[in-house]
KEKE-3310 file (N, C-alpha, C; in steps of 0.2 Angstrom, whole numbers, plus 5000, padded with zeros to 4 digits):
npx = (5038:5046:5039:5035:5043:5035:5033:5035:5032:5038:5029:5034:5042:5053:5071:5083:5098:5106:5104:5092:5075:5063:5052:5057:5063:5061:5055:5058:5046:5039:5029:5012:5011:5023:5030:5037:5047:5053:5060:5075:5092:5097:5090:5094:5099:5108:5101:5092:5097:5086:5084:5083:5085:5088:5083:5076:5082:5094:5094:5107:5112:5122:5124:5114:5104:5101:5088:5082:5089:5083:5070:5070:5068:5071:5076:5067:5065:5055:5059:5065:5065:5064:5054:5044:5050:5052:5039:5034:5042:5038:5042:5035:5017:5010:5013:5023:5025:5038:5037:5034:5045:5051:5044:5047:5056:5048:5036:5039:5051:5063:5077:5085:5098:5112:5129:5137:5135:5131:5128:5134:5131:5136:5145:5158:5162:5165:5177:5190:5194:5182:5174:5180:5179:5166:5162:5168:5161:5148:5149:5151:5138:5130:5134:5128:5114:5113:5107:5099:5102:5112:5110:5118:5114:5118:5132:5145:5148:5149:5160:5170:5171:5174:5185:5185:5184:5178:5166:5156:5140:5137:5126:5119:5122:5137:5153:5161:5170:5164:5172:5170:5167:5155:5146:5145:5135:5128:5123:5129:5122:5120:5113:5108:5109:5094:5090:5084:5094:5103:5104:5108:5102:5085:5070:5062:5072:5079:5070:5069:5081:5078:5068:5075:5083:5073:5068:5079:5080:5068:5071:5081:5074:5065:5075:5080:5068:5067:5078:5075:5063:5069:5077:5067:5061:5072:5074:5062:5062:5072:5067:5057)
npy = (4804:4820:4834:4850:4865:4879:4896:4912:4929:4943:4957:4972:4988:4988:4989:4977:4968:4967:4976:4976:4978:4972:4966:4961:4949:4932:4921:4905:4893:4879:4866:4861:4848:4836:4822:4805:4802:4814:4816:4814:4811:4817:4829:4837:4854:4869:4882:4897:4914:4924:4940:4957:4975:4985:4976:4971:4960:4947:4930:4919:4903:4889:4879:4871:4859:4841:4838:4851:4854:4845:4847:4860:4872:4883:4877:4866:4854:4843:4843:4855:4871:4883:4892:4891:4898:4910:4915:4914:4923:4934:4939:4936:4937:4925:4908:4903:4892:4881:4882:4894:4902:4911:4922:4930:4941:4952:4952:4952:4959:4951:4942:4928:4917:4906:4902:4894:4888:4874:4856:4847:4840:4835:4839:4836:4838:4852:4863:4874:4883:4884:4890:4902:4908:4909:4918:4930:4932:4933:4945:4954:4952:4957:4970:4976:4976:4981:4976:4978:4969:4955:4938:4924:4907:4895:4887:4885:4895:4906:4902:4902:4916:4922:4915:4906:4891:4885:4876:4884:4891:4905:4915:4929:4946:4949:4954:4960:4966:4969:4966:4977:4992:4997:4992:4997:5000:4989:4976:4961:4945:4930:4914:4899:4884:4880:4868:4851:4842:4849:4848:4853:4863:4867:4868:4879:4887:4891:4898:4909:4915:4920:4929:4939:4944:4949:4960:4968:4972:4979:4990:4996:5000:5009:5019:5023:5029:5040:5047:5051:5059:5069:5075:5079:5089:5098:5102:5108:5118:5126:5130:5139)
npz = (5190:5190:5197:5189:5193:5199:5195:5203:5201:5209:5213:5214:5217:5223:5224:5222:5229:5218:5209:5201:5197:5209:5202:5191:5194:5196:5207:5213:5217:5226:5219:5224:5228:5231:5224:5227:5219:5216:5228:5228:5226:5215:5213:5223:5228:5231:5242:5237:5240:5250:5250:5252:5251:5267:5277:5293:5300:5295:5294:5295:5290:5291:5281:5269:5275:5273:5271:5268:5256:5247:5248:5245:5253:5266:5283:5284:5290:5300:5314:5316:5324:5319:5312:5322:5332:5327:5326:5340:5346:5341:5329:5318:5315:5314:5313:5300:5286:5280:5266:5264:5264:5255:5256:5267:5267:5260:5267:5281:5283:5285:5281:5273:5271:5267:5273:5266:5250:5245:5241:5247:5262:5274:5289:5289:5276:5275:5274:5281:5272:5264:5273:5276:5263:5262:5272:5267:5255:5261:5269:5258:5251:5262:5263:5252:5255:5268:5282:5298:5308:5308:5310:5316:5314:5323:5331:5324:5315:5323:5331:5321:5319:5331:5334:5345:5353:5364:5375:5380:5378:5373:5368:5359:5357:5347:5350:5338:5325:5309:5294:5284:5278:5275:5283:5296:5304:5306:5316:5324:5329:5339:5338:5346:5336:5328:5324:5326:5329:5338:5353:5365:5371:5378:5369:5373:5378:5367:5360:5368:5365:5353:5356:5363:5353:5345:5354:5354:5340:5340:5348:5341:5330:5336:5340:5328:5322:5331:5328:5315:5317:5324:5314:5306:5313:5314:5301:5298:5307:5302:5290:5294)
capx = (5039:5047:5034:5038:5043:5031:5037:5031:5036:5037:5026:5036:5046:5060:5077:5086:5105:5109:5102:5086:5068:5060:5047:5061:5066:5057:5057:5055:5042:5038:5022:5008:5012:5030:5030:5043:5052:5057:5064:5081:5099:5098:5086:5097:5102:5108:5095:5094:5096:5080:5087:5082:5088:5085:5080:5077:5087:5095:5096:5112:5113:5129:5123:5107:5103:5099:5080:5081:5092:5079:5063:5071:5065:5075:5073:5061:5065:5050:5062:5068:5060:5065:5048:5040:5054:5050:5032:5033:5046:5035:5044:5029:5011:5007:5018:5022:5027:5044:5036:5033:5051:5053:5040:5049:5059:5043:5031:5041:5058:5067:5081:5087:5104:5117:5136:5140:5131:5133:5123:5137:5128:5139:5150:5165:5164:5166:5184:5191:5194:5175:5171:5183:5176:5159:5162:5170:5155:5143:5150:5149:5131:5126:5135:5123:5108:5113:5102:5100:5105:5114:5110:5121:5110:5122:5139:5151:5150:5151:5167:5174:5172:5178:5191:5184:5182:5175:5159:5151:5135:5136:5122:5118:5127:5144:5158:5165:5169:5163:5177:5167:5165:5148:5142:5147:5129:5125:5125:5129:5119:5121:5108:5110:5105:5087:5090:5083:5100:5106:5100:5111:5097:5078:5066:5060:5078:5081:5065:5070:5086:5075:5064:5080:5085:5067:5068:5085:5077:5063:5074:5084:5069:5063:5080:5080:5062:5068:5083:5071:5059:5074:5079:5062:5060:5077:5073:5056:5064:5077:5063:5053)
capy = (4810:4825:4840:4856:4870:4885:4902:4918:4935:4948:4964:4977:4992:4989:4988:4971:4969:4966:4982:4975:4979:4965:4964:4958:4943:4926:4917:4898:4890:4872:4864:4860:4841:4833:4815:4802:4802:4820:4817:4810:4814:4821:4835:4842:4860:4874:4886:4904:4919:4928:4946:4964:4981:4987:4971:4971:4955:4942:4924:4915:4896:4887:4875:4868:4852:4836:4839:4857:4853:4841:4851:4867:4877:4884:4875:4862:4847:4844:4844:4862:4875:4890:4896:4892:4903:4917:4916:4914:4928:4941:4941:4935:4936:4918:4903:4902:4886:4882:4883:4902:4905:4916:4928:4933:4948:4956:4952:4953:4962:4945:4938:4921:4914:4901:4904:4890:4886:4867:4851:4842:4842:4833:4844:4834:4841:4859:4865:4880:4887:4885:4894:4909:4911:4910:4924:4935:4933:4935:4952:4957:4953:4961:4977:4979:4977:4984:4975:4981:4964:4948:4933:4918:4902:4889:4889:4884:4901:4910:4900:4904:4923:4924:4910:4903:4884:4882:4873:4888:4893:4913:4918:4936:4951:4947:4959:4958:4972:4967:4969:4980:4999:4999:4988:4999:5001:4982:4972:4953:4941:4923:4910:4892:4881:4878:4861:4846:4839:4853:4846:4856:4868:4865:4872:4886:4892:4893:4903:4915:4919:4924:4935:4944:4947:4954:4965:4973:4974:4984:4995:4999:5004:5015:5023:5026:5033:5046:5051:5054:5064:5075:5078:5082:5095:5102:5104:5112:5124:5130:5133:5144)
capz = (5186:5194:5195:5187:5198:5197:5196:5205:5200:5214:5210:5219:5214:5227:5221:5226:5230:5212:5205:5197:5201:5211:5197:5186:5197:5197:5213:5212:5223:5225:5218:5230:5229:5229:5224:5230:5213:5216:5234:5226:5227:5209:5213:5228:5226:5236:5242:5235:5245:5250:5253:5249:5255:5273:5281:5300:5302:5290:5297:5291:5292:5289:5275:5268:5277:5268:5270:5265:5249:5243:5248:5242:5257:5272:5289:5282:5293:5305:5320:5316:5327:5316:5311:5328:5336:5324:5328:5347:5348:5339:5322:5313:5319:5313:5312:5293:5284:5276:5259:5263:5266:5251:5257:5273:5266:5258:5272:5288:5283:5287:5276:5274:5267:5270:5273:5261:5245:5243:5242:5252:5268:5280:5291:5287:5270:5276:5275:5283:5266:5262:5278:5275:5257:5263:5276:5263:5251:5266:5270:5252:5250:5267:5261:5247:5257:5274:5287:5305:5312:5305:5315:5314:5317:5324:5334:5320:5312:5329:5333:5316:5319:5337:5335:5351:5353:5370:5374:5383:5373:5374:5363:5360:5352:5346:5350:5332:5319:5302:5290:5278:5281:5274:5288:5302:5308:5306:5322:5324:5335:5338:5342:5346:5331:5329:5321:5331:5332:5343:5359:5371:5375:5377:5364:5376:5379:5360:5358:5372:5362:5347:5359:5365:5347:5343:5358:5351:5334:5341:5351:5335:5326:5340:5340:5321:5322:5335:5324:5309:5320:5326:5308:5303:5317:5313:5294:5299:5310:5297:5285:5297)
cpx = (5040:5043:5038:5038:5040:5035:5032:5035:5033:5034:5028:5041:5053:5066:5081:5094:5109:5107:5096:5080:5066:5055:5050:5064:5060:5059:5054:5051:5040:5030:5019:5010:5019:5029:5037:5048:5056:5062:5070:5087:5100:5094:5089:5100:5103:5102:5097:5094:5090:5082:5084:5085:5084:5081:5081:5083:5088:5098:5101:5113:5120:5129:5117:5108:5101:5092:5079:5083:5087:5072:5064:5068:5070:5071:5067:5060:5060:5053:5065:5063:5060:5059:5043:5044:5052:5043:5031:5038:5043:5038:5039:5023:5008:5013:5018:5026:5034:5043:5034:5039:5053:5049:5042:5052:5053:5038:5033:5048:5063:5071:5083:5093:5108:5124:5139:5135:5133:5128:5127:5136:5132:5144:5157:5167:5166:5173:5184:5191:5187:5172:5174:5180:5169:5158:5163:5164:5149:5143:5149:5142:5127:5128:5131:5116:5107:5108:5104:5104:5107:5114:5112:5117:5115:5129:5145:5153:5152:5158:5172:5176:5176:5184:5191:5181:5180:5168:5154:5147:5133:5132:5121:5122:5134:5148:5163:5164:5169:5168:5175:5164:5158:5143:5143:5141:5125:5128:5125:5126:5120:5116:5110:5106:5098:5085:5088:5089:5104:5102:5103:5107:5090:5075:5064:5066:5080:5076:5066:5076:5083:5071:5069:5082:5079:5067:5074:5083:5072:5066:5078:5080:5066:5068:5081:5074:5063:5073:5079:5067:5063:5076:5074:5060:5065:5076:5067:5058:5068:5073:5058:5057)
cpy = (4816:4831:4846:4861:4876:4891:4908:4924:4940:4955:4969:4981:4993:4986:4982:4972:4969:4971:4981:4976:4972:4962:4960:4951:4938:4922:4910:4896:4883:4871:4862:4853:4839:4826:4812:4802:4808:4821:4812:4814:4819:4828:4840:4848:4865:4879:4893:4908:4923:4935:4952:4969:4982:4983:4973:4966:4950:4936:4920:4908:4894:4884:4872:4860:4847:4837:4845:4857:4850:4844:4858:4873:4877:4880:4870:4855:4848:4845:4851:4867:4882:4894:4896:4897:4910:4919:4918:4920:4935:4943:4941:4934:4929:4914:4901:4895:4887:4884:4891:4906:4911:4923:4932:4940:4953:4957:4954:4957:4957:4942:4932:4920:4909:4904:4900:4887:4879:4862:4845:4844:4841:4838:4842:4836:4848:4860:4872:4885:4889:4890:4901:4912:4913:4917:4930:4937:4935:4943:4956:4958:4957:4968:4980:4980:4981:4983:4978:4976:4958:4943:4926:4912:4896:4892:4889:4891:4906:4908:4902:4912:4925:4920:4907:4896:4881:4880:4878:4891:4901:4916:4925:4940:4949:4953:4958:4964:4969:4970:4972:4987:5001:4995:4990:4999:4994:4978:4964:4950:4934:4919:4903:4889:4879:4871:4856:4842:4842:4852:4849:4861:4865:4870:4879:4890:4894:4899:4909:4919:4923:4930:4940:4948:4952:4960:4971:4976:4980:4990:4999:5003:5010:5021:5027:5031:5040:5050:5055:5060:5070:5079:5082:5089:5100:5106:5109:5119:5129:5133:5139:5151)
cpz = (5191:5192:5193:5192:5195:5198:5198:5204:5206:5211:5215:5215:5218:5223:5225:5226:5223:5207:5200:5201:5203:5206:5191:5188:5198:5202:5212:5218:5221:5223:5224:5232:5227:5229:5226:5225:5214:5222:5233:5226:5221:5208:5219:5225:5231:5236:5240:5241:5244:5254:5249:5254:5262:5277:5289:5302:5296:5295:5293:5294:5289:5282:5274:5271:5272:5266:5266:5257:5245:5242:5245:5246:5264:5279:5289:5286:5299:5312:5321:5319:5324:5316:5317:5332:5333:5326:5336:5350:5346:5332:5317:5317:5319:5312:5304:5292:5281:5269:5258:5264:5262:5252:5263:5272:5265:5264:5279:5289:5286:5281:5278:5269:5271:5269:5267:5257:5242:5244:5246:5259:5274:5282:5290:5281:5270:5278:5278:5277:5264:5267:5277:5268:5258:5267:5271:5258:5255:5267:5264:5250:5255:5266:5256:5250:5264:5279:5293:5309:5307:5311:5313:5318:5317:5327:5330:5317:5317:5331:5327:5316:5325:5339:5342:5351:5359:5370:5377:5377:5375:5368:5364:5355:5352:5345:5344:5327:5313:5298:5283:5281:5280:5279:5295:5307:5309:5312:5321:5330:5333:5342:5341:5340:5332:5326:5327:5333:5337:5349:5366:5375:5373:5372:5367:5377:5372:5358:5362:5369:5356:5350:5361:5359:5344:5347:5355:5344:5335:5344:5346:5331:5329:5339:5333:5320:5325:5331:5318:5312:5322:5320:5305:5306:5315:5306:5294:5302:5306:5292:5287:5297)
residu = (UNK:UNK:UNK:UNK:UNK:UNK:UNK:UNK:UNK:UNK:UNK:UNK:UNK:UNK:UNK:UNK:UNK:UNK:UNK:UNK:UNK:UNK:UNK:UNK:UNK:UNK:UNK:UNK:UNK:UNK:UNK:UNK:UNK:UNK:UNK:UNK:UNK:UNK:UNK:UNK:UNK:UNK:UNK:UNK:UNK:UNK:UNK:UNK:UNK:UNK:UNK:UNK:UNK:UNK:UNK:UNK:UNK:UNK:UNK:UNK:UNK:UNK:UNK:UNK:UNK:UNK:UNK:UNK:UNK:UNK:UNK:UNK:UNK:UNK:UNK:UNK:UNK:UNK:UNK:UNK:UNK:UNK:UNK:UNK:UNK:UNK:UNK:UNK:UNK:UNK:UNK:UNK:UNK:UNK:UNK:UNK:UNK:UNK:UNK:UNK:UNK:UNK:UNK:UNK:UNK:UNK:UNK:UNK:UNK:UNK:UNK:UNK:UNK:UNK:UNK:UNK:UNK:UNK:UNK:UNK:UNK:UNK:UNK:UNK:UNK:UNK:UNK:UNK:UNK:UNK:UNK:UNK:UNK:UNK:UNK:UNK:UNK:UNK:UNK:UNK:UNK:UNK:UNK:UNK:UNK:UNK:UNK:UNK:UNK:UNK:UNK:UNK:UNK:UNK:UNK:UNK:UNK:UNK:UNK:UNK:UNK:UNK:UNK:UNK:UNK:UNK:UNK:UNK:UNK:UNK:UNK:UNK:UNK:UNK:UNK:UNK:UNK:UNK:UNK:UNK:UNK:UNK:UNK:UNK:UNK:UNK:UNK:UNK:UNK:UNK:UNK:UNK:UNK:UNK:UNK:UNK:UNK:UNK:UNK:UNK:UNK:UNK:UNK:UNK:UNK:UNK:UNK:UNK:UNK:UNK:UNK:UNK:UNK:UNK:UNK:UNK:UNK:UNK:UNK:UNK:UNK:UNK:UNK:UNK:UNK:UNK:UNK:UNK:UNK:UNK:UNK:UNK:UNK:UNK:UNK:UNK:UNK:UNK:UNK:UNK)
# end
C-alpha cells in the first residue's frame, strides 16, 4: 500500500513568485516511513520548485535523478554530497536531510529547482530543445524572485550556457549576461556536480567550491547593507 502524502502549509505572509501568500500554498512532504511498494516506477514524478523572493542563492540541477524522482526529494541519493557541502561551507549551521529540502528557502534563503522537469532520468533522453526550453523557463522564474546568485549544479548546463565543450572544469563565477533585464544584478556561479557519479574531483574539492560561493554571497550581503546604510544617512540628512 502506497502511503498517503502529508501536507504542510507554510505560515508566512511572504509573497511567492506566483502572487500568492505563502500561507495559501501547501507543500507536500513525505510520510515518516516509505514502504517498498511506493518505490516503484509508477510513483516517479518531477520535483517541485522550492523558491521565494529575494533568496541568497538558487541551486539549479539538470534533472531529477532516479532516486530523487522516487523519493520526491532533491539530492536524496546517499552518495550525493549536496547537503554535506551546504553545511561544511557555512550555508547551513547543521547538515539537514533531503527530507527537509522544502524548508531551505524559509530557513536559510536557499532555493532549489531543476532545469528540466521530467521523470525520464537518463541523460540520453535530454535533447537540445529540452535544454533551451528549460533555460527560457528558468530565466522567467528567476526574474520573478530575483535571487542574488544562481548556482548551476553540474557541467552540462554550464556547457550549454558558454557553448564550451572542453574538459576543463572551471568552476566559479560565469561571465554570462542573463537574457532578462530583471536579472541584471543576479550573478551566475557554477559548481561541479555533487552527485557521487561525478568522480572527476574529490569530495573536499567540491566542498571548496561551495565555500567560494558562500564567501561571495557574504560579500554581496555586506555590500547591500552598506548601500542601505548610506541611503539611511542620506534620508536622515535631508530631513534635518
